[in-house]
N, C-alpha and C positions, 0 to 999 in steps of 0.2 A: 576313563568313564566316557561313554558316548552320550552326546546331548541331542535332543530333538527340539528344533527351533521352529516356531510358527509366528506368523504375523497376526496381529490382533484384528479380528473381524466382528466381534460381538461385544456388546456392552457388559460391564461387570456390575455386581451389586453396589448400590450407592454407599459412599462414606461421606460424612458431613465435614465441611470446612476445608480450606486450602492451607497446607502446612509447608514448612521449609524442608530442605533436603535431609535425607538420612545419611548414614555412613556409606561410603563407596563399597561396591563389591570387589572390583579389581581395577587396576590401572595397567596400561600397556607398556611394553618395553620393545615393541616391534619397530622396525625401521621401514618407512614407506617411500616410494619413489616420488620425485617432484611432480610427475604427471598425475599420479594418483591423488596427491594432496591438492593439486590445483583443480582437480575435477570434483572434489567433494562439495556437497551442498548442505548448508546448515541453516537453521532458523533460530532466532533469539527468543528465549522464553520471556513472555510478558503476561501481566495480569489482563484478563479479558472478561467482558460480560459473559456470564454463563448462560447457555441456552439449552433447552430441552427439545426433544423431537418426538412427534407421534404421527401416525399415518392414518389417513382417511380414504375411503373408497369413493369412487365416482364413475361417471361415464360421459363420453362426448355426445353432444347433441347439436342439431342444426341451430343456427342463429335464426329465430323466427322472423327477424326483419330482413333476412337475406334468402328467403325461400318463397317461391310462387307456385301455388297449386292452381292449375288451369281447369276451369269448368266452362264449356262452350255456352254461348249466349243464344245460338240458333241451332236448328236441327239440320242434319245432313248425313251423308254416308261417306266413310273414309275410303278413298281409292288408292292412296299411297301413304305409307308411313316411313319417314326418312331418318329414324333414330332408333336406338335400342337403349335398354336400361344401362346406366353407367356412362353413357356418352357425354363428352364435353361439347356443348353447343354455344355458338356465339349468338348474341342478341340479334334478332332479325332473320336468323336462319329458317328456311322453309322446313317445318317439321312434319306437317300433315297436309296432304292434298285431298280435297273432298268436294262432293257435289251437294248443293243445297238449293232447293226450290225457293226457300224463304229468302235467301240472299239474292238469288237470280231475280226474284220479283222486286226486291228493294232496288237493285241496280237498274232494272228496266224503268221503274218509277222515277228514279233519280234522273235518268236521261230525258224523260218527258218533262220533268220539272225544270230542267235546265232551259228548255225551250219556252216553257210557260213563264219563267221569271223574266225572260227577255221581253216578252209581250207585256207582262204586267208592269215592268219598269217603264216601258214606252207609254203605256196608258197613264201611269202616274205622272210622268213628265208633261204629257199633253194636258192632263187635268190641272196641273199647277199653272201652266200657261193660260188656260181658259179661266181659271179662278182669278188670276192677276188682272184679267181683262173684264172681270165681273160677268163672265158668260155662264158660269156654273156656280152652284152654291158651295159653301164650305162642307156641307154634309156629303156632297158628291165627291169632293176632293178627298175627304177622309175615307170614303168607301174604297176608292182606288188605292189609297195608301195601305189600308187594311188588307186588301187583296194581295198586294205585293209582299207585305210583311208575313202573311200566312204561308205563301209559297216559299219564301226564304227560310222560315222556321222549319217547314217540312223538309226542305233540302238539307238544312243543317243537321236535323235529326238523322236522316238517311245516310248522310255522309259520315256521321259519327258511328253509326252502326257498321258501315262498311270499312271504317278505318281500322277496325280490329282484325281485318282479314285482307289478304292479297287476292288478286284474281288475274287470270290470263286475259289475252286480248279478246277472246270470244265472250267473256263475261259469264261463262257457264261453269268454269272450274275455279275453285277458290283454295286458299291454303292458310294454314295457321302458322305464324312465325313465333320463334322463341322470344318471350317478353324480356328476358334478361340473359346474360351470359352465365353459364354455370354447368353443373353436372345433373343429368337426369337421374333422379333418385326414386321416381315412381312412374310407372307406365301401365296404363289400362286401356290400350287401344291397339288394334291390329287391322289389317286391310279387310274391308267389307263390313266393318262394324258400323252401327248407327250411333250417332252422337246427338245429344239434345241437352237442354238446360237441366233436365231432370236426371241425367245420367251421372255416374260416378265421375270424379275428376279424371280428366284424360291423361294428364301427366303432372309431375312436379319437378321443378328445376331449383337447385340450391347453389348459392354462391358459398363455397367452402373456404374462402380466403380468411374468414373469421368463423369461430365456432364457440359454442357454449360448453362449459363443463359443469354438470350437476354434481354437487358434493354432498355426501351423506354425513351429517354431523350428529353424533350421539349425545345424549344428555350430559355425560360427564366431560365432554369436550367443548360444550357451547361457550363457556366463559373465555376460552382462548381464541375463538373465531371472531374477527371483527372486519368490517369493510375496510378495504385498503391494505389488508395483510398480504404480504408477498409469500408465495408458496412455490415449491418445486413439484413438478408433475412428471411421473414416469409411466411407461406402458410396457407390457411384456413384449410387444412387437418390436421395440427398439431398446434392447438391453444396453445399459451403460449410457444412455442418452437422457438428459434432463431438460424439460421444458419449463420456462418461467411463466408464472401467472400471478394474478392479483384477485383477491376476493372482491367481486363487484357488488354483490347484493346478498342479503341473508333474509330468509323467510321469517315471519313472526309467529307462524303456526306450525306445529309438528305434523308431519305426514301421518295420517291415521293408520295406514296400512303398514308402512315400513318403520314407524316409531322413530323417525329421525327428523331433524331440522334440515331443510334443504338450503344450501348455499350455492351461489352461482359465480362462475369465472367466465368472463368474456375475453377472448384472447385471439391474436392473429395466428394463422395456421400456415406458416411458410412451408412450401413443399407439399402441402396438403397431407401431411403425415397423419394427422389426427382424423380418424374416420368416425362418422356418427354411429352411436351404439358401442363404440370401442370402450372396454373397461380400462380405467386408469387408477393410479394411486396418487394421492396428494400428500406430500410430506410437509408438515407444519412445524415451524420453529418458534419457540417463545422464550423470552428471557425471564429469569426470576430475580433480577436485580443484584445478584451476588457476583463478586469478582473472583476469578480463579485462573490458575495457570492452565494454558491450553497448548497442545502440541498436535501436529498432523498425526492422524491415526496410523498412517503408513510407517511412521518412525518407530512405533512400538514393536518390541520383540517379546514373544512369549516363550519362556523356557523354564523348566523345572518348577512348573506351577506358579511362576511369578512373571511380572512384566518388567521389562528393562528398556532403557534408552542409552544411546552412546552420546556422552557429553564430551565435547572438544575442549580440553583444558589448556592447550597450547597450539603452536603452529603444527607440530607433529605428534602431539600427545593426546590421548583419549582415555576415558574411563567408562566402565559400565556402571550405570546408576539404576538401582532397583526403585521402582516407583509404584504408587497405588492409584490406578485409574478410578475416577469417581462416576463419570457418565460420559456419554458420547452424543454428539449432535452433528449430523452431516459427516464431514471429513475431519472433524476436530474431536479430540478426546481431552477431557478435563482431568487434571491430576490433583489429588488431594494431599499427597506427600511425596518427597523425594527430589524436588527441584527447588531452585532459587531463581529469582528474577534476574535476567541478564545473561544467564548461561546459554551456551550455544549447543543445539541438538543436531546431530548428524541425521539427515533424511535420505541420503543416497549412499550406497555401499556400506551402510551401517552393519548389515549382517556379516559382511566380510570382516569388518573390524572386530565385531563381537566374537566371531569364531577364533580369530587370531589371538585375542586376549585370553579367552578361555583355555585355549590349547597351549598358550605360551608358558 
């Protein structure tokens, strides 16, 4: 008889309770080489807390605390744009060169105020000397002091206005620098365009070293989702790769349009693999408080409409054990019958041993 043998990849219908082993299917009479025996990998059957698994949908979002959307504070005309959408830019990099009559006027006024503050400071020091000699009144002293203070305040305001921009030596050309290091995720500027405080944001820069993941939680799953719950995150873009995250916050109001409760995961993004708007799956595990025998799913063999394990009964002896899987969570399958605690299950080359016993 020819047998068709498959590994287990899907869950089977639930059976309640964890039971002891049943009768053996077959034991081996094969002789194996010392190298083969020494290379075998086994795991010991133990009672474990039983977990269940379900999957939620979600998507990657920007961390709002790590994105800056830039709106100009003055009017001008862009003469040079030194970036494109998707560029990585360092903080302080010159992004936009532009001309601005408004800034040129502020710069010109600032230079005049620098001279005026020197004169005002001298006048104030002279007034203090005259006041100490009773040659002028206190009101006259306070007047010179107020004049100095007024010029200094105006200078401070103008300097603060100019501090948001760089300029060349001529004072006629200005530039906008990157306020943070990150990736340009929005760009609404090109050479020759006019910018102003009333215009749309010129650009947005995001630091993607951390991201948010927005999770859709449906009503039937709300009771299992708690802050601090650790979850596994997968994306179609990275098959076979799992990212670890923790539920950071849970909304208290259902989304009116999507009819879901939103949960949030804040997590580091090494290698910047997780991109904003990328769909992801969130695998959630929860325990039901029951103890059960668990084995690696990869150790199971499906043949003749039943599930089997290879149990090592001695140094060079093995037997096929028919088992009843109950449920699966992650890479573990829970067994309801067919095993006893302390038995050793072969997890490598078990298919070779199984075939040898069946054909022996």
